[in-house]
Structures are given as structure tokens and as C-alpha cells.
N, CA, C, O and the ligand as a Tripos MOL2 file, in Angstrom:
@<TRIPOS>MOLECULE
protein
  309   307    78     0     0
PROTEIN
NO_CHARGES

@<TRIPOS>ATOM
      1 N          23.2260  -12.5260  -42.9910 N.3       1 MET1
      2 CA         22.4740  -12.5640  -41.7060 C.3       1 MET1
      3 C          23.5150  -12.7470  -40.5780 C.2       1 MET1
      4 O          24.5940  -13.3150  -40.7440 O.2       1 MET1
      5 N          23.1110  -12.2430  -39.4840 N.am      2 ILE2
      6 CA         24.0240  -12.2620  -38.2990 C.3       2 ILE2
      7 C          23.7140  -13.6030  -37.5820 C.2       2 ILE2
      8 O          22.5860  -13.9060  -37.1930 O.2       2 ILE2
      9 N          24.8710  -14.4160  -37.4340 N.am      3 LYS3
     10 CA         24.6710  -15.5500  -36.5990 C.3       3 LYS3
     11 C          25.0080  -15.3930  -35.1600 C.2       3 LYS3
     12 O          26.1020  -14.9690  -34.7900 O.2       3 LYS3
     13 N          24.0070  -15.7570  -34.3180 N.am      4 ILE4
     14 CA         24.1810  -15.5570  -32.8610 C.3       4 ILE4
     15 C          23.9150  -16.9350  -32.1820 C.2       4 ILE4
     16 O          23.2790  -17.8350  -32.7310 O.2       4 ILE4
     17 N          24.4330  -17.0120  -30.9980 N.am      5 ASP5
     18 CA         24.2740  -18.2590  -30.1850 C.3       5 ASP5
     19 C          22.7900  -18.3140  -29.6970 C.2       5 ASP5
     20 O          22.1180  -17.2880  -29.6000 O.2       5 ASP5
     21 N          22.3450  -19.4650  -29.4170 N.am      6 PHE6
     22 CA         20.9540  -19.6970  -28.9920 C.3       6 PHE6
     23 C          20.7980  -19.1040  -27.6020 C.2       6 PHE6
     24 O          19.8220  -18.4250  -27.2830 O.2       6 PHE6
     25 N          21.8420  -19.4060  -26.7660 N.am      7 ALA7
     26 CA         21.7370  -18.8060  -25.4100 C.3       7 ALA7
     27 C          21.8500  -17.3180  -25.3350 C.2       7 ALA7
     28 O          21.3180  -16.6760  -24.4290 O.2       7 ALA7
     29 N          22.5300  -16.7900  -26.2700 N.am      8 LEU8
     30 CA         22.5550  -15.3150  -26.3990 C.3       8 LEU8
     31 C          21.1890  -14.7650  -26.9690 C.2       8 LEU8
     32 O          20.6940  -13.7210  -26.5460 O.2       8 LEU8
     33 N          20.6660  -15.4680  -27.8670 N.am      9 ALA9
     34 CA         19.2650  -14.9720  -28.3230 C.3       9 ALA9
     35 C          18.2130  -15.1530  -27.2290 C.2       9 ALA9
     36 O          17.3170  -14.3150  -27.1240 O.2       9 ALA9
     37 N          18.2760  -16.2020  -26.4110 N.am     10 VAL10
     38 CA         17.3170  -16.3540  -25.3680 C.3      10 VAL10
     39 C          17.5770  -15.2850  -24.2740 C.2      10 VAL10
     40 O          16.6300  -14.7470  -23.6990 O.2      10 VAL10
     41 N          18.7690  -15.0050  -24.0120 N.am     11 SER11
     42 CA         19.1360  -13.9120  -23.0080 C.3      11 SER11
     43 C          18.6700  -12.5500  -23.5210 C.2      11 SER11
     44 O          18.0560  -11.7920  -22.7710 O.2      11 SER11
     45 N          18.9590  -12.2160  -24.8260 N.am     12 LEU12
     46 CA         18.5800  -10.9420  -25.3640 C.3      12 LEU12
     47 C          16.9450  -10.8660  -25.2160 C.2      12 LEU12
     48 O          16.3840   -9.8550  -24.7940 O.2      12 LEU12
     49 N          16.2850  -11.9940  -25.5940 N.am     13 TYR13
     50 CA         14.7830  -11.9510  -25.5880 C.3      13 TYR13
     51 C          14.3190  -11.7410  -24.2570 C.2      13 TYR13
     52 O          13.4360  -10.9060  -24.0640 O.2      13 TYR13
     53 N          14.8410  -12.4410  -23.2480 N.am     14 VAL14
     54 CA         14.4350  -12.2540  -21.8840 C.3      14 VAL14
     55 C          14.7880  -10.8120  -21.3870 C.2      14 VAL14
     56 O          13.9890  -10.2160  -20.6640 O.2      14 VAL14
     57 N          15.8690  -10.2930  -21.7320 N.am     15 THR15
     58 CA         16.2980   -8.9880  -21.3580 C.3      15 THR15
     59 C          15.2760   -7.8470  -21.8270 C.2      15 THR15
     60 O          14.7510   -7.0290  -21.0720 O.2      15 THR15
     61 N          15.0880   -7.9430  -23.2400 N.am     16 PHE16
     62 CA         14.0840   -6.9420  -23.8160 C.3      16 PHE16
     63 C          12.6760   -7.1350  -23.3460 C.2      16 PHE16
     64 O          11.9410   -6.1550  -23.2330 O.2      16 PHE16
     65 N          12.2380   -8.4030  -23.0500 N.am     17 PHE17
     66 CA         10.9530   -8.6350  -22.4990 C.3      17 PHE17
     67 C          10.8170   -8.0900  -21.0250 C.2      17 PHE17
     68 O           9.7470   -7.6010  -20.6620 O.2      17 PHE17
     69 N          11.8400   -8.1680  -20.2250 N.am     18 SER18
     70 CA         11.7920   -7.7930  -18.9370 C.3      18 SER18
     71 C          11.7750   -6.2190  -18.9360 C.2      18 SER18
     72 O          11.0780   -5.5900  -18.1400 O.2      18 SER18
     73 N          12.5200   -5.6660  -19.8000 N.am     19 ILE19
     74 CA         12.5360   -4.0980  -19.9350 C.3      19 ILE19
     75 C          11.0350   -3.6340  -20.3820 C.2      19 ILE19
     76 O          10.4820   -2.6680  -19.8570 O.2      19 ILE19
     77 N          10.5250   -4.3090  -21.2560 N.am     20 GLY20
     78 CA          9.2710   -4.0050  -21.7670 C.3      20 GLY20
     79 C           8.1730   -4.1450  -20.7430 C.2      20 GLY20
     80 O           7.2820   -3.2980  -20.6820 O.2      20 GLY20
     81 N           8.2100   -5.2170  -19.9140 N.am     21 VAL21
     82 CA          7.2340   -5.4060  -18.8220 C.3      21 VAL21
     83 C           7.4560   -4.3150  -17.8060 C.2      21 VAL21
     84 O           6.4860   -3.7800  -17.2680 O.2      21 VAL21
     85 N           8.8150   -3.9280  -17.4940 N.am     22 LEU22
     86 CA          9.0960   -2.9780  -16.4760 C.3      22 LEU22
     87 C           8.4560   -1.5700  -16.8890 C.2      22 LEU22
     88 O           7.8180   -0.8630  -16.1090 O.2      22 LEU22
     89 N           8.7050   -1.2830  -18.1630 N.am     23 PHE23
     90 CA          8.2050    0.1380  -18.5990 C.3      23 PHE23
     91 C           6.6370    0.0390  -18.6710 C.2      23 PHE23
     92 O           5.9830    1.0610  -18.4680 O.2      23 PHE23
     93 N           6.0900   -0.9940  -18.9140 N.am     24 LEU24
     94 CA          4.5750   -1.1010  -18.9690 C.3      24 LEU24
     95 C           4.0990   -0.9990  -17.5040 C.2      24 LEU24
     96 O           3.0890   -0.3440  -17.2480 O.2      24 LEU24
     97 N           4.7630   -1.5980  -16.5840 N.am     25 TRP25
     98 CA          4.3300   -1.6050  -15.2150 C.3      25 TRP25
     99 C           4.5230   -0.2320  -14.6590 C.2      25 TRP25
    100 O           3.6770    0.1970  -13.8730 O.2      25 TRP25
    101 N           5.5580    0.5010  -14.9900 N.am     26 VAL26
    102 CA          5.8750    1.8250  -14.4960 C.3      26 VAL26
    103 C           4.7960    2.7970  -15.0670 C.2      26 VAL26
    104 O           4.3130    3.7110  -14.3990 O.2      26 VAL26
    105 N           4.4510    2.5150  -16.3870 N.am     27 TYR27
    106 CA          3.4020    3.4210  -17.0180 C.3      27 TYR27
    107 C           2.1200    3.2080  -16.3220 C.2      27 TYR27
    108 O           1.4540    4.1940  -16.0060 O.2      27 TYR27
    109 N           1.6920    1.9630  -16.0390 N.am     28 LEU28
    110 CA          0.4200    1.5940  -15.4740 C.3      28 LEU28
    111 C           0.3090    2.1770  -14.1090 C.2      28 LEU28
    112 O          -0.7500    2.6150  -13.6600 O.2      28 LEU28
    113 N           1.4750    2.1680  -13.4430 N.am     29 ASN29
    114 CA          1.3860    2.6340  -11.9860 C.3      29 ASN29
    115 C           2.0870    4.0410  -11.7810 C.2      29 ASN29
    116 O           2.6520    4.3590  -10.7340 O.2      29 ASN29
    117 N           1.9910    4.7980  -12.8360 N.am     30 ARG30
    118 CA          2.7960    6.1170  -12.7100 C.3      30 ARG30
    119 C           2.1550    7.0560  -11.7240 C.2      30 ARG30
    120 O           2.8120    8.0080  -11.3030 O.2      30 ARG30
    121 N           0.9270    6.8580  -11.3320 N.am     31 ASN31
    122 CA          0.3380    7.8250  -10.3590 C.3      31 ASN31
    123 C           0.7870    7.5140   -8.8900 C.2      31 ASN31
    124 O           0.7720    8.3590   -7.9950 O.2      31 ASN31
    125 N           1.2010    6.1690   -8.7290 N.am     32 LYS32
    126 CA          1.7990    5.8150   -7.3830 C.3      32 LYS32
    127 C           3.1520    6.3310   -7.0870 C.2      32 LYS32
    128 O           3.5730    6.4570   -5.9370 O.2      32 LYS32
    129 N           3.8980    6.6590   -8.2670 N.am     33 PHE33
    130 CA          5.2290    7.1790   -8.1090 C.3      33 PHE33
    131 C           5.3000    8.6900   -7.8910 C.2      33 PHE33
    132 O           6.3530    9.2430   -7.5730 O.2      33 PHE33
    133 N           4.0980    9.3680   -8.0790 N.am     34 LYS34
    134 CA          4.1380   10.7990   -7.7520 C.3      34 LYS34
    135 C           4.1100   11.0410   -6.2440 C.2      34 LYS34
    136 O           3.1510   10.7540   -5.5270 O.2      34 LYS34
    137 N           5.2420   11.5900   -5.8330 N.am     35 ILE35
    138 CA          5.3250   11.9440   -4.3810 C.3      35 ILE35
    139 C           4.6850   13.2000   -4.1350 C.2      35 ILE35
    140 O           3.8220   13.3420   -3.2690 O.2      35 ILE35
    141 N           5.1130   14.1490   -4.9160 N.am     36 TYR36
    142 CA          4.6270   15.5650   -4.7130 C.3      36 TYR36
    143 C           3.6700   16.0260   -5.7860 C.2      36 TYR36
    144 O           4.0120   16.8340   -6.6490 O.2      36 TYR36
    145 N           2.4790   15.5020   -5.7140 N.am     37 SER37
    146 CA          1.4950   16.1110   -6.5680 C.3      37 SER37
    147 C           0.7980   17.2190   -5.8630 C.2      37 SER37
    148 O           0.9680   17.3390   -4.6500 O.2      37 SER37
    149 N           0.0250   18.0440   -6.5160 N.am     38 SER38
    150 CA         -0.4260   19.2770   -6.0850 C.3      38 SER38
    151 C          -1.2450   19.2720   -4.7200 C.2      38 SER38
    152 O          -1.1620   20.1040   -3.8170 O.2      38 SER38
    153 N          -2.0200   18.1940   -4.7740 N.am     39 ASP39
    154 CA         -2.9410   18.1020   -3.6350 C.3      39 ASP39
    155 C          -2.3320   17.1930   -2.4360 C.2      39 ASP39
    156 O          -2.9730   17.0400   -1.3960 O.2      39 ASP39
    157 N          -1.2120   16.6700   -2.6120 N.am     40 GLU40
    158 CA         -0.6370   15.7320   -1.5930 C.3      40 GLU40
    159 C           0.5950   16.3600   -0.9060 C.2      40 GLU40
    160 O           1.3120   15.6430   -0.2080 O.2      40 GLU40
    161 N           0.8610   17.6350   -1.0710 N.am     41 VAL41
    162 CA          2.0270   18.2510   -0.4210 C.3      41 VAL41
    163 C           1.4600   18.9950    0.8260 C.2      41 VAL41
    164 O           0.5900   19.8610    0.7470 O.2      41 VAL41
    165 N           2.0550   18.5620    2.0150 N.am     42 TYR42
    166 CA          1.5620   19.2420    3.2760 C.3      42 TYR42
    167 C           2.6440   20.0620    3.8740 C.2      42 TYR42
    168 O           3.6930   19.5380    4.2470 O.2      42 TYR42
    169 N           2.4320   21.2420    3.9670 N.am     43 MET43
    170 CA          3.4560   22.1620    4.5350 C.3      43 MET43
    171 C           2.9810   22.2130    6.0800 C.2      43 MET43
    172 O           1.8210   22.3920    6.4530 O.2      43 MET43
    173 N           4.0200   22.0340    6.8340 N.am     44 TRP44
    174 CA          3.7770   22.1170    8.3510 C.3      44 TRP44
    175 C           4.7020   23.0860    8.9730 C.2      44 TRP44
    176 O           5.8570   23.2580    8.5840 O.2      44 TRP44
    177 N           4.1180   23.7440   10.0070 N.am     45 GLN45
    178 CA          5.0400   24.6660   10.6900 C.3      45 GLN45
    179 C           4.9110   24.2980   12.1800 C.2      45 GLN45
    180 O           3.8270   24.2850   12.7640 O.2      45 GLN45
    181 N           6.0360   24.0160   12.7260 N.am     46 CYS46
    182 CA          5.9550   23.5840   14.2180 C.3      46 CYS46
    183 C           5.5580   24.7370   15.0960 C.2      46 CYS46
    184 O           6.0570   25.8530   14.9510 O.2      46 CYS46
    185 N           4.5910   24.4390   16.0710 N.am     47 ASP47
    186 CA          4.1810   25.3070   16.9860 C.3      47 ASP47
    187 C           5.1650   25.7260   18.0780 C.2      47 ASP47
    188 O           5.0800   26.7870   18.6970 O.2      47 ASP47
    189 N           6.1180   24.7860   18.2620 N.am     48 VAL48
    190 CA          7.1090   24.9490   19.4120 C.3      48 VAL48
    191 C           8.2310   25.7660   18.8750 C.2      48 VAL48
    192 O           8.4990   26.8450   19.4020 O.2      48 VAL48
    193 N           8.9450   25.2850   17.7890 N.am     49 CYS49
    194 CA         10.1440   25.8810   17.3930 C.3      49 CYS49
    195 C           9.8830   26.6890   16.0630 C.2      49 CYS49
    196 O          10.8180   27.2950   15.5390 O.2      49 CYS49
    197 N           8.6630   26.6990   15.5330 N.am     50 THR50
    198 CA          8.4250   27.5030   14.2610 C.3      50 THR50
    199 C           9.1480   26.9610   13.0590 C.2      50 THR50
    200 O           9.2570   27.7080   12.0860 O.2      50 THR50
    201 N           9.6490   25.7630   13.0120 N.am     51 TYR51
    202 CA         10.2980   25.2610   11.9110 C.3      51 TYR51
    203 C           9.3490   24.7190   10.8470 C.2      51 TYR51
    204 O           8.5020   23.8640   11.1070 O.2      51 TYR51
    205 N           9.5350   25.2860    9.5590 N.am     52 ALA52
    206 CA          8.6940   24.8730    8.5980 C.3      52 ALA52
    207 C           9.1960   23.7390    7.6930 C.2      52 ALA52
    208 O          10.2790   23.8290    7.1150 O.2      52 ALA52
    209 N           8.4030   22.6830    7.5820 N.am     53 TYR53
    210 CA          8.8850   21.4190    6.8590 C.3      53 TYR53
    211 C           7.6590   20.9670    6.0130 C.2      53 TYR53
    212 O           6.5510   21.4990    6.0850 O.2      53 TYR53
    213 N           7.9820   19.9300    5.2060 N.am     54 VAL54
    214 CA          7.1580   19.2550    4.3810 C.3      54 VAL54
    215 C           7.0050   17.8790    4.8060 C.2      54 VAL54
    216 O           8.0100   17.1730    4.8810 O.2      54 VAL54
    217 N           5.7960   17.3920    5.1090 N.am     55 ASP55
    218 CA          5.5530   15.9860    5.3980 C.3      55 ASP55
    219 C           4.3360   15.5770    4.7520 C.2      55 ASP55
    220 O           3.2250   15.8960    5.1750 O.2      55 ASP55
    221 N           4.5640   14.7700    3.5780 N.am     56 SER56
    222 CA          3.4260   14.4520    2.7300 C.3      56 SER56
    223 C           2.7920   12.9830    3.1580 C.2      56 SER56
    224 O           1.8030   12.4980    2.6080 O.2      56 SER56
    225 N           3.4620   12.4160    4.1350 N.am     57 THR57
    226 CA          3.0840   11.0110    4.5080 C.3      57 THR57
    227 C           1.9760   11.0580    5.5690 C.2      57 THR57
    228 O           1.1690   10.1410    5.7200 O.2      57 THR57
    229 N           1.9890   12.2100    6.3090 N.am     58 HIS58
    230 CA          0.8740   12.3700    7.3620 C.3      58 HIS58
    231 C          -0.1400   13.4460    7.0020 C.2      58 HIS58
    232 O           0.2000   14.4330    6.3490 O.2      58 HIS58
    233 N          -1.3840   13.2560    7.4270 N.am     59 LYS59
    234 CA         -2.2740   14.3040    7.0480 C.3      59 LYS59
    235 C          -2.9230   14.9610    8.2410 C.2      59 LYS59
    236 O          -3.4650   16.0580    8.1130 O.2      59 LYS59
    237 N          -2.8850   14.3290    9.3930 N.am     60 GLU60
    238 CA         -3.5530   14.9070   10.5990 C.3      60 GLU60
    239 C          -2.5740   15.3570   11.5450 C.2      60 GLU60
    240 O          -2.5770   16.5140   11.9670 O.2      60 GLU60
    241 N          -1.7020   14.4610   11.9110 N.am     61 ILE61
    242 CA         -0.6560   14.8300   12.9420 C.3      61 ILE61
    243 C           0.7840   14.5170   12.3660 C.2      61 ILE61
    244 O           1.0220   13.4690   11.7660 O.2      61 ILE61
    245 N           1.6940   15.4700   12.5860 N.am     62 SER62
    246 CA          3.0580   15.1770   12.0390 C.3      62 SER62
    247 C           3.9900   15.6550   13.1640 C.2      62 SER62
    248 O           3.7620   16.5720   13.9520 O.2      62 SER62
    249 N           5.1040   14.8550   13.1000 N.am     63 ALA63
    250 CA          6.1080   15.0530   14.1980 C.3      63 ALA63
    251 C           7.1210   16.0650   13.5190 C.2      63 ALA63
    252 O           7.4320   15.9300   12.3360 O.2      63 ALA63
    253 N           7.6080   17.0540   14.2890 N.am     64 CYS64
    254 CA          8.5360   17.9840   13.8670 C.3      64 CYS64
    255 C          10.0380   17.2920   13.8370 C.2      64 CYS64
    256 O          10.4800   16.6510   14.7900 O.2      64 CYS64
    257 N          10.6690   17.4880   12.7580 N.am     65 PRO65
    258 CA         11.9720   16.7230   12.6400 C.3      65 PRO65
    259 C          12.9880   17.4910   13.4500 C.2      65 PRO65
    260 O          14.0380   16.9070   13.7190 O.2      65 PRO65
    261 N          12.8110   18.6940   13.8610 N.am     66 VAL66
    262 CA         13.8630   19.4200   14.7200 C.3      66 VAL66
    263 C          13.6720   19.2040   16.1920 C.2      66 VAL66
    264 O          14.6190   18.8270   16.8810 O.2      66 VAL66
    265 N          12.4680   19.4320   16.7070 N.am     67 CYS67
    266 CA         12.3090   19.3420   18.1760 C.3      67 CYS67
    267 C          11.4490   18.0400   18.5310 C.2      67 CYS67
    268 O          11.4460   17.6600   19.7020 O.2      67 CYS67
    269 N          10.7780   17.3970   17.6400 N.am     68 GLY68
    270 CA         10.1500   16.1790   17.9230 C.3      68 GLY68
    271 C           8.6680   16.2900   18.2990 C.2      68 GLY68
    272 O           7.9430   15.2960   18.3260 O.2      68 GLY68
    273 N           8.2150   17.5940   18.6040 N.am     69 SER69
    274 CA          6.8570   17.7620   19.0260 C.3      69 SER69
    275 C           5.8820   17.5410   17.9340 C.2      69 SER69
    276 O           6.1500   17.7170   16.7450 O.2      69 SER69
    277 N           4.6400   17.1140   18.4330 N.am     70 TYR70
    278 CA          3.6620   16.6930   17.3900 C.3      70 TYR70
    279 C           2.7590   18.0190   16.9920 C.2      70 TYR70
    280 O           2.3790   18.8250   17.8410 O.2      70 TYR70
    281 N           2.5280   18.1090   15.8610 N.am     71 ASN71
    282 CA          1.6840   19.2020   15.3160 C.3      71 ASN71
    283 C           0.3950   18.7900   14.6870 C.2      71 ASN71
    284 O           0.3660   17.8950   13.8420 O.2      71 ASN71
    285 N          -0.6420   19.4120   15.0740 N.am     72 LYS72
    286 CA         -1.9160   18.9990   14.4590 C.3      72 LYS72
    287 C          -2.3490   19.8700   13.3240 C.2      72 LYS72
    288 O          -2.0790   21.0710   13.2980 O.2      72 LYS72
    289 N          -3.0600   19.2240   12.3330 N.am     73 ARG73
    290 CA         -3.4350   19.9210   11.1050 C.3      73 ARG73
    291 C          -4.4030   21.0060   11.4510 C.2      73 ARG73
    292 O          -5.1880   20.8060   12.3770 O.2      73 ARG73
    293 N          -4.4230   22.0900   10.8220 N.am     74 GLY74
    294 CA         -5.3830   23.1380   10.9970 C.3      74 GLY74
    295 C          -5.2720   24.0900   12.0040 C.2      74 GLY74
    296 O          -6.1230   24.9600   12.1880 O.2      74 GLY74
    297 N          -4.1120   23.9450   12.7590 N.am     75 VAL75
    298 CA         -3.8030   24.8620   13.9080 C.3      75 VAL75
    299 C          -2.9060   25.8830   13.3900 C.2      75 VAL75
    300 O          -1.6910   25.6880   13.4120 O.2      75 VAL75
    301 N          -3.3930   26.9240   12.9380 N.am     76 LYS76
    302 CA         -2.6090   28.0210   12.3140 C.3      76 LYS76
    303 C          -2.7920   29.2960   13.1390 C.2      76 LYS76
    304 O          -3.8730   29.5680   13.6610 O.2      76 LYS76
    305 N          -1.7310   30.0540   13.2420 N.am     77 LYS77
    306 CA         -1.7830   31.2560   14.0200 C.3      77 LYS77
    307 C          -1.7340   32.5390   13.1240 C.2      77 LYS77
    308 O          -1.7700   33.6560   13.6420 O.2      77 LYS77
    309 ZN          9.6390   21.7480   16.3100 Zn       78 ZN78
@<TRIPOS>BOND
     1     1     2 1
     2     2     3 1
     3     3     4 2
     4     3     5 am
     5     5     6 1
     6     6     7 1
     7     7     8 2
     8     7     9 am
     9     9    10 1
    10    10    11 1
    11    11    12 2
    12    11    13 am
    13    13    14 1
    14    14    15 1
    15    15    16 2
    16    15    17 am
    17    17    18 1
    18    18    19 1
    19    19    20 2
    20    19    21 am
    21    21    22 1
    22    22    23 1
    23    23    24 2
    24    23    25 am
    25    25    26 1
    26    26    27 1
    27    27    28 2
    28    27    29 am
    29    29    30 1
    30    30    31 1
    31    31    32 2
    32    31    33 am
    33    33    34 1
    34    34    35 1
    35    35    36 2
    36    35    37 am
    37    37    38 1
    38    38    39 1
    39    39    40 2
    40    39    41 am
    41    41    42 1
    42    42    43 1
    43    43    44 2
    44    43    45 am
    45    45    46 1
    46    46    47 1
    47    47    48 2
    48    47    49 am
    49    49    50 1
    50    50    51 1
    51    51    52 2
    52    51    53 am
    53    53    54 1
    54    54    55 1
    55    55    56 2
    56    55    57 am
    57    57    58 1
    58    58    59 1
    59    59    60 2
    60    59    61 am
    61    61    62 1
    62    62    63 1
    63    63    64 2
    64    63    65 am
    65    65    66 1
    66    66    67 1
    67    67    68 2
    68    67    69 am
    69    69    70 1
    70    70    71 1
    71    71    72 2
    72    71    73 am
    73    73    74 1
    74    74    75 1
    75    75    76 2
    76    75    77 am
    77    77    78 1
    78    78    79 1
    79    79    80 2
    80    79    81 am
    81    81    82 1
    82    82    83 1
    83    83    84 2
    84    83    85 am
    85    85    86 1
    86    86    87 1
    87    87    88 2
    88    87    89 am
    89    89    90 1
    90    90    91 1
    91    91    92 2
    92    91    93 am
    93    93    94 1
    94    94    95 1
    95    95    96 2
    96    95    97 am
    97    97    98 1
    98    98    99 1
    99    99   100 2
   100    99   101 am
   101   101   102 1
   102   102   103 1
   103   103   104 2
   104   103   105 am
   105   105   106 1
   106   106   107 1
   107   107   108 2
   108   107   109 am
   109   109   110 1
   110   110   111 1
   111   111   112 2
   112   111   113 am
   113   113   114 1
   114   114   115 1
   115   115   116 2
   116   115   117 am
   117   117   118 1
   118   118   119 1
   119   119   120 2
   120   119   121 am
   121   121   122 1
   122   122   123 1
   123   123   124 2
   124   123   125 am
   125   125   126 1
   126   126   127 1
   127   127   128 2
   128   127   129 am
   129   129   130 1
   130   130   131 1
   131   131   132 2
   132   131   133 am
   133   133   134 1
   134   134   135 1
   135   135   136 2
   136   135   137 am
   137   137   138 1
   138   138   139 1
   139   139   140 2
   140   139   141 am
   141   141   142 1
   142   142   143 1
   143   143   144 2
   144   143   145 am
   145   145   146 1
   146   146   147 1
   147   147   148 2
   148   147   149 am
   149   149   150 1
   150   150   151 1
   151   151   152 2
   152   151   153 am
   153   153   154 1
   154   154   155 1
   155   155   156 2
   156   155   157 am
   157   157   158 1
   158   158   159 1
   159   159   160 2
   160   159   161 am
   161   161   162 1
   162   162   163 1
   163   163   164 2
   164   163   165 am
   165   165   166 1
   166   166   167 1
   167   167   168 2
   168   167   169 am
   169   169   170 1
   170   170   171 1
   171   171   172 2
   172   171   173 am
   173   173   174 1
   174   174   175 1
   175   175   176 2
   176   175   177 am
   177   177   178 1
   178   178   179 1
   179   179   180 2
   180   179   181 am
   181   181   182 1
   182   182   183 1
   183   183   184 2
   184   183   185 am
   185   185   186 1
   186   186   187 1
   187   187   188 2
   188   187   189 am
   189   189   190 1
   190   190   191 1
   191   191   192 2
   192   191   193 am
   193   193   194 1
   194   194   195 1
   195   195   196 2
   196   195   197 am
   197   197   198 1
   198   198   199 1
   199   199   200 2
   200   199   201 am
   201   201   202 1
   202   202   203 1
   203   203   204 2
   204   203   205 am
   205   205   206 1
   206   206   207 1
   207   207   208 2
   208   207   209 am
   209   209   210 1
   210   210   211 1
   211   211   212 2
   212   211   213 am
   213   213   214 1
   214   214   215 1
   215   215   216 2
   216   215   217 am
   217   217   218 1
   218   218   219 1
   219   219   220 2
   220   219   221 am
   221   221   222 1
   222   222   223 1
   223   223   224 2
   224   223   225 am
   225   225   226 1
   226   226   227 1
   227   227   228 2
   228   227   229 am
   229   229   230 1
   230   230   231 1
   231   231   232 2
   232   231   233 am
   233   233   234 1
   234   234   235 1
   235   235   236 2
   236   235   237 am
   237   237   238 1
   238   238   239 1
   239   239   240 2
   240   239   241 am
   241   241   242 1
   242   242   243 1
   243   243   244 2
   244   243   245 am
   245   245   246 1
   246   246   247 1
   247   247   248 2
   248   247   249 am
   249   249   250 1
   250   250   251 1
   251   251   252 2
   252   251   253 am
   253   253   254 1
   254   254   255 1
   255   255   256 2
   256   255   257 am
   257   257   258 1
   258   258   259 1
   259   259   260 2
   260   259   261 am
   261   261   262 1
   262   262   263 1
   263   263   264 2
   264   263   265 am
   265   265   266 1
   266   266   267 1
   267   267   268 2
   268   267   269 am
   269   269   270 1
   270   270   271 1
   271   271   272 2
   272   271   273 am
   273   273   274 1
   274   274   275 1
   275   275   276 2
   276   275   277 am
   277   277   278 1
   278   278   279 1
   279   279   280 2
   280   279   281 am
   281   281   282 1
   282   282   283 1
   283   283   284 2
   284   283   285 am
   285   285   286 1
   286   286   287 1
   287   287   288 2
   288   287   289 am
   289   289   290 1
   290   290   291 1
   291   291   292 2
   292   291   293 am
   293   293   294 1
   294   294   295 1
   295   295   296 2
   296   295   297 am
   297   297   298 1
   298   298   299 1
   299   299   300 2
   300   299   301 am
   301   301   302 1
   302   302   303 1
   303   303   304 2
   304   303   305 am
   305   305   306 1
   306   306   307 1
   307   307   308 2
@<TRIPOS>SUBSTRUCTURE
     1 MET1         2 RESIDUE 1 A MET
     2 ILE2         6 RESIDUE 1 A ILE
     3 LYS3        10 RESIDUE 1 A LYS
     4 ILE4        14 RESIDUE 1 A ILE
     5 ASP5        18 RESIDUE 1 A ASP
     6 PHE6        22 RESIDUE 1 A PHE
     7 ALA7        26 RESIDUE 1 A ALA
     8 LEU8        30 RESIDUE 1 A LEU
     9 ALA9        34 RESIDUE 1 A ALA
    10 VAL10       38 RESIDUE 1 A VAL
    11 SER11       42 RESIDUE 1 A SER
    12 LEU12       46 RESIDUE 1 A LEU
    13 TYR13       50 RESIDUE 1 A TYR
    14 VAL14       54 RESIDUE 1 A VAL
    15 THR15       58 RESIDUE 1 A THR
    16 PHE16       62 RESIDUE 1 A PHE
    17 PHE17       66 RESIDUE 1 A PHE
    18 SER18       70 RESIDUE 1 A SER
    19 ILE19       74 RESIDUE 1 A ILE
    20 GLY20       78 RESIDUE 1 A GLY
    21 VAL21       82 RESIDUE 1 A VAL
    22 LEU22       86 RESIDUE 1 A LEU
    23 PHE23       90 RESIDUE 1 A PHE
    24 LEU24       94 RESIDUE 1 A LEU
    25 TRP25       98 RESIDUE 1 A TRP
    26 VAL26      102 RESIDUE 1 A VAL
    27 TYR27      106 RESIDUE 1 A TYR
    28 LEU28      110 RESIDUE 1 A LEU
    29 ASN29      114 RESIDUE 1 A ASN
    30 ARG30      118 RESIDUE 1 A ARG
    31 ASN31      122 RESIDUE 1 A ASN
    32 LYS32      126 RESIDUE 1 A LYS
    33 PHE33      130 RESIDUE 1 A PHE
    34 LYS34      134 RESIDUE 1 A LYS
    35 ILE35      138 RESIDUE 1 A ILE
    36 TYR36      142 RESIDUE 1 A TYR
    37 SER37      146 RESIDUE 1 A SER
    38 SER38      150 RESIDUE 1 A SER
    39 ASP39      154 RESIDUE 1 A ASP
    40 GLU40      158 RESIDUE 1 A GLU
    41 VAL41      162 RESIDUE 1 A VAL
    42 TYR42      166 RESIDUE 1 A TYR
    43 MET43      170 RESIDUE 1 A MET
    44 TRP44      174 RESIDUE 1 A TRP
    45 GLN45      178 RESIDUE 1 A GLN
    46 CYS46      182 RESIDUE 1 A CYS
    47 ASP47      186 RESIDUE 1 A ASP
    48 VAL48      190 RESIDUE 1 A VAL
    49 CYS49      194 RESIDUE 1 A CYS
    50 THR50      198 RESIDUE 1 A THR
    51 TYR51      202 RESIDUE 1 A TYR
    52 ALA52      206 RESIDUE 1 A ALA
    53 TYR53      210 RESIDUE 1 A TYR
    54 VAL54      214 RESIDUE 1 A VAL
    55 ASP55      218 RESIDUE 1 A ASP
    56 SER56      222 RESIDUE 1 A SER
    57 THR57      226 RESIDUE 1 A THR
    58 HIS58      230 RESIDUE 1 A HIS
    59 LYS59      234 RESIDUE 1 A LYS
    60 GLU60      238 RESIDUE 1 A GLU
    61 ILE61      242 RESIDUE 1 A ILE
    62 SER62      246 RESIDUE 1 A SER
    63 ALA63      250 RESIDUE 1 A ALA
    64 CYS64      254 RESIDUE 1 A CYS
    65 PRO65      258 RESIDUE 1 A PRO
    66 VAL66      262 RESIDUE 1 A VAL
    67 CYS67      266 RESIDUE 1 A CYS
    68 GLY68      270 RESIDUE 1 A GLY
    69 SER69      274 RESIDUE 1 A SER
    70 TYR70      278 RESIDUE 1 A TYR
    71 ASN71      282 RESIDUE 1 A ASN
    72 LYS72      286 RESIDUE 1 A LYS
    73 ARG73      290 RESIDUE 1 A ARG
    74 GLY74      294 RESIDUE 1 A GLY
    75 VAL75      298 RESIDUE 1 A VAL
    76 LYS76      302 RESIDUE 1 A LYS
    77 LYS77      306 RESIDUE 1 A LYS
    78 ZN78       309 GROUP 0 **** ****
């Protein structure tokens, strides 16, 4: 039998328990970590400078990263 220190045993237990809780938490919240799922990706094209970019955090109005002008959803030419 392998003899280990009590403090080492406790630290190993805490470490593996924390890893287990972390993996369980990630598994239960896995849909929150999906940034680019198929229905949440929004392609934008700026009306002013015609720069195409992806902004998934905004749904109605998004600011262009190049010129800073605001673009409204659904205005397509
Ligand atoms: Zn622009």
C-alpha cells in the first residue's frame, strides 16, 4: 500500500473534487458557452463603407467596427 501524507490526501481530494465540479458545471451550462451557434450568428454589412462583419451580440442595431456608423437589421440592398 502506498503511504501518503494526510495533507496530501486532502489536497488531492479537494483537487479532484473541484475538477469534477468544474466539468459538471461546464457540461450543464454547455449551451451558454456556444458563441456561434447556427441561429445566433449575425452577418452585418455596413451601409456606409460596405464592410462585412459578424456581430452576434446585437440583434437590431450594430455599430460598424471600421467607420463607427450604426446599421439597422433588415436593411438590405
Ligand atoms: Zn462602416
